[in-house]
C-alpha positions in Angstrom: 0.0 0.0 0.0 1.7 3.2 -1.2 2.0 6.2 1.1 -0.7 8.5 -0.6 -3.1 5.6 -0.8 -2.4 4.6 2.8 -3.1 8.2 4.0 -6.3 8.3 2.1 -7.5 5.0 3.6 -6.6 6.2 7.1 -8.6 9.4 6.4 -11.6 7.3 5.3 -11.4 5.2 8.4 -11.2 8.1 10.8 -14.0 10.1 9.2 -16.5 7.3 8.6 -15.8 4.9 11.5 -15.1 7.4 14.3 -17.7 10.2 13.9 -18.0 10.5 17.7 -14.5 12.1 17.8 -15.6 15.1 15.9 -12.8 15.1 13.3 -13.4 17.5 10.5 -10.3 16.7 8.5 -7.3 14.4 8.5 -4.3 16.7 7.8 -1.4 14.1 7.7 -0.4 10.6 8.6 3.3 10.4 9.7 5.1 7.3 10.7 7.2 7.5 13.9 10.8 6.2 13.8 12.2 3.6 16.2 10.8 0.3 17.5 11.1 -3.1 16.0 7.5 -4.3 16.4 4.3 -2.5 15.6 4.3 0.3 13.1 3.3 3.6 14.8 1.8 6.6 13.1 0.7 10.1 14.3 -2.6 11.1 12.6 -2.8 14.9 12.7 -6.4 16.2 12.5 -8.5 19.3 12.5 -11.2 19.1 15.1 -14.2 21.3 15.8 -12.2 23.3 18.4 -8.8 23.2 16.7 -6.0 20.8 15.8 -5.8 17.3 17.3 -3.9 14.1 17.0 -4.5 10.4 17.1 -2.2 7.4 17.3 -2.5 4.5 14.8 -0.6 1.2 15.5 -0.5 -1.4 12.8 1.0 -5.0 12.9 4.2 -5.3 10.8 4.7 -7.7 7.9 7.3 -9.6 10.0 9.9 -9.2 12.6 11.6 -10.8 15.7 8.5 -11.1 17.8 6.2 -12.5 15.3 3.4 -13.6 15.4 2.1 -10.2 16.4 -1.3 -9.5 17.9 -2.3 -5.9 18.0 -5.7 -7.0 19.4 -4.1 -8.3 22.6 -2.5 -4.9 23.4 -5.9 -3.2 22.6 -7.5 -5.6 25.2 -5.0 -4.6 27.8 -5.6 -0.9 27.2 -9.4 -1.4 27.5 -9.1 -3.6 30.5 -7.0 -1.0 32.4 -9.2 1.9 31.5 -10.3 3.6 34.7 -7.6 1.8 36.8 -4.7 3.4 38.6 -2.5 2.6 35.7 -2.8 5.3 33.0 -3.1 4.0 29.4 -4.4 5.4 26.1 -8.1 5.1 25.3 -8.6 2.8 22.4 -11.1 4.2 19.8 -11.0 1.4 17.3 -9.5 -2.1 16.9 -9.8 -3.4 13.3 -8.7 -7.1 12.8 -9.9 -7.1 9.1 -6.8 -7.0 6.9 -8.8 -5.7 4.0 -9.0 -2.2 5.5 -5.3 -1.3 5.9 -3.6 -4.5 4.7 -2.9 -5.5 8.3 -4.8 -5.4 11.7 -4.5 -2.0 13.4 -5.6 0.1 16.4 -6.5 3.8 16.5 -6.1 5.2 20.0 -5.8 8.4 22.0 -2.7 10.6 21.6 -1.4 11.2 25.1 0.9 14.3 25.3 4.1 13.7 27.2 7.8 13.0 26.9 9.6 9.6 26.8 13.0 9.5 28.3 16.0 7.1 27.8 18.1 6.3 30.8 21.2 7.6 29.0 19.8 11.1 28.7 22.1 13.9 30.0 19.3 15.2 32.2 20.0 12.2 34.5 23.5 13.2 35.2 22.0 14.8 38.2 21.6 12.4 41.1 18.6 14.2 42.5 16.8 13.9 39.3 17.5 10.2 39.1 16.2 9.6 42.6 13.0 11.5 41.9 12.4 9.7 38.7 13.2 6.3 40.2 10.7 7.0 43.0 7.9 7.6 40.4 9.1 4.6 38.4 8.8 2.2 41.4 5.4 3.6 42.4 4.0 3.0 38.9 5.3 -0.5 38.7 3.6 -1.1 42.1 0.4 0.1 40.6 0.7 -2.3 37.7 1.4 -5.2 40.1 -1.6 -4.5 42.3 -4.2 -4.2 39.6 -6.8 -7.0 40.1 -6.0 -9.6 37.5 -9.6 -11.0 37.1 -10.8 -10.4 33.6 -7.4 -9.3 32.2 -6.2 -10.8 29.0 -3.7 -13.5 29.9 -0.9 -13.1 27.4 1.1 -15.8 25.5 1.8 -18.1 28.4 -1.9 -18.8 29.2 -4.1 -18.0 32.2 -2.1 -17.7 35.5 1.2 -18.2 33.9 3.6 -20.1 36.1 7.3 -19.7 35.8 7.6 -23.2 34.2 4.9 -22.3 31.7 6.9 -19.3 30.7 10.1 -21.4 30.1 8.2 -23.9 28.0 6.7 -21.1 26.0 10.2 -19.7 25.2 11.5 -23.2 24.4 8.9 -23.6 21.8 9.6 -20.2 20.4 13.4 -21.0 20.1 12.6 -24.2 18.2 10.8 -22.1 15.6 13.8 -19.8 14.9 16.9 -21.9 15.5 18.7 -21.8 12.2 21.7 -23.8 13.6 22.1 -25.7 17.0 22.7 -23.5 20.0 23.6 -25.9 22.8 24.1 -23.2 25.4 20.5 -22.1 25.0 19.2 -25.6 25.4 21.3 -25.9 28.6 19.9 -22.6 29.9 16.3 -23.7 29.2 16.9 -27.0 30.9 18.2 -25.3 34.0 15.4 -22.8 34.0 12.8 -25.5 33.8 14.4 -27.5 36.6 14.7 -24.4 38.9 11.5 -22.6 38.0 9.8 -21.2 41.1 6.7 -23.2 42.0 5.1 -20.7 44.3 4.7 -17.1 43.6 1.9 -14.4 43.4 -0.1 -13.9 40.2 0.0 -10.3 39.0 -0.1 -8.3 35.8 3.5 -8.3 34.5 4.3 -5.6 32.0 7.3 -7.4 30.4 9.1 -4.4 29.2 9.0 -1.9 32.0 11.6 0.8 31.4 11.8 4.6 31.0 11.3 4.6 27.2 7.9 3.0 27.6 6.6 5.7 29.9 5.3 9.1 29.0 6.0 11.9 31.5 4.2 15.2 32.0 4.8 17.8 34.7 7.0 15.4 36.6 4.5 12.6 36.7 4.0 9.4 34.6 1.1 10.3 32.3 0.9 7.0 30.4 2.4 3.4 30.3 2.9 2.1 26.8 3.9 -1.1 24.9 2.1 -3.9 26.6 2.6 -6.5 23.9 4.9 -8.7 26.1 2.7 -8.6 29.2 1.3 -11.6 30.9 -0.3 -12.7 34.2 2.5 -14.3 36.3 5.3 -13.6 38.8 5.6 -9.8 39.5 9.3 -10.2 40.2 9.8 -10.8 36.4 9.4 -7.0 36.0 11.7 -6.3 39.0 14.4 -8.6 37.5 13.9 -6.8 34.1 15.0 -3.5 35.7 18.3 -5.2 36.8 19.4 -5.8 33.2 21.6 -2.7 32.8 21.6 -2.8 29.0 17.8 -2.4 29.1 17.1 -0.3 32.2 20.4 1.5 32.9 20.5 3.2 36.3 16.7 2.8 36.7 17.1 -0.4 38.8 14.8 -1.6 41.5 17.2 -2.7 44.2 18.3 -1.5 47.7 16.0 1.3 49.0 13.9 1.2 45.8 13.3 -2.5 46.3 12.3 -1.8 49.9 9.8 0.8 48.7 8.4 -1.6 46.1 7.8 -4.2 48.9 6.2 -1.6 51.1 3.8 -0.6 48.3 2.9 -4.2 47.0 3.5 -6.5 49.9 5.7 -8.7 47.6 9.1 -9.7 49.1 12.1 -9.7 46.9 13.2 -13.3 46.7 16.8 -13.4 45.4 16.4 -16.8 43.7 13.3 -15.7 41.9 15.1 -12.6 40.8 18.0 -14.7 39.5 15.6 -17.0 37.6 13.8 -14.0 35.9 17.1 -12.3 35.1 18.1 -15.4 33.2 14.7 -15.6 31.5 15.2 -12.0 30.4 18.6 -12.8 28.8 16.9 -15.8 27.1 14.5 -13.3 25.5 17.3 -11.1 24.4 19.0 -14.1 22.6 15.6 -15.1 21.2 15.1 -11.7 19.7 18.5 -11.9 18.0 17.9 -15.4 16.7 14.4 -14.5 15.5 15.8 -11.4 13.8 18.3 -13.5 11.9 15.6 -16.1 11.0 13.2 -13.4 9.8 15.8 -12.0 7.5 17.0 -15.4 6.3 13.5 -16.6 5.5 12.4 -13.4 3.8 9.9 -12.3 6.5 11.3 -8.8 6.6 13.8 -6.6 4.8 14.6 -4.4 7.9 18.4 -4.5 8.0 18.4 -3.0 11.5 17.8 -6.6 12.6 21.3 -7.6 11.5 22.7 -5.5 14.4 20.1 -6.9 16.8 21.1 -10.5 15.8 24.8 -9.7 16.3 24.4 -7.9 19.6 22.4 -10.7 21.2 25.4 -13.0 21.3 27.2 -10.7 23.7 24.9 -11.8 26.6 26.1 -15.4 26.6 28.8 -15.0 29.3 26.3 -13.3 31.6 23.9 -16.2 31.0 26.6 -18.7 32.1 27.2 -16.7 35.3 23.5 -16.6 36.1 23.1 -20.4 35.4 26.0 -21.1 37.8 24.5 -18.8 40.5 21.0 -20.4 40.1 22.4 -23.9 40.3 24.8 -23.2 43.2 22.0 -21.4 45.1 19.8 -24.4 44.8 22.5 -26.6 46.2 23.1 -24.3 49.1 19.4 -24.3 49.9 19.3 -28.1 49.8 22.0 -28.5 52.5 
């Protein structure tokens, strides 16, 4: 679908399918850069009372996290509407591929600013402390949302740690172009040492600064729920301890104590180790899936080459975490 035709189709959808929004004219449809999953567009409009904007998210043709399901993210947003976790309002979810070639969602444009942890503004220790405090408070809100009625994510209802490992074992089998014995060893260890007893909470799955919108010093919106599931809340805490993903925005020390105070969830070191290792497994998976998608013609996005190459750098860390998880289990058995 060419750009002018795509814009015209979006214009038709907005004007005919969403009359309640009061859009008089669609001025432009502009794709936002960044991201390796859903395509995201800003739809600039003219409303009854002045200019406005909408967000359009569309499934890609392929990529490292295929199969994609924009409908799942739309369900999450709708389920969290009115909760203590701020998310965009979903105006339209269209699964019919005949409309814009692929399923898409049109949602509220939430004004705000997304940060990356490497921003120079965070050279100031006071600023980091203030932002980390808000960060922890918002994750606590996510983990204390009632899970009844929420969409369950890829692992199934009430995802256990073992279910999550088996899910990723299956995903690896789908993208493994050549044998990776280290990954099979890691998955075996994870399945053997998977925590059997943990709370069930809404897990975001990608909770970091760049997925939060900030306005006036507060978090105005939590975005990118495509990797969320119902399971162990410490999965998100462990995610923040991956420096490559979360940088300094790490939930440990006083921040971990504050998290426990807000949620009632104690920080279990062995469960943290387990989920840190799972997170590295996901990093390697994304690299392998990127290579497979390019090799099989599922995408022509050459950015995935660097993703595939970079993922191999985590293998030494995986070995260290495996050793720590196994030795910790032996210590506990004495």
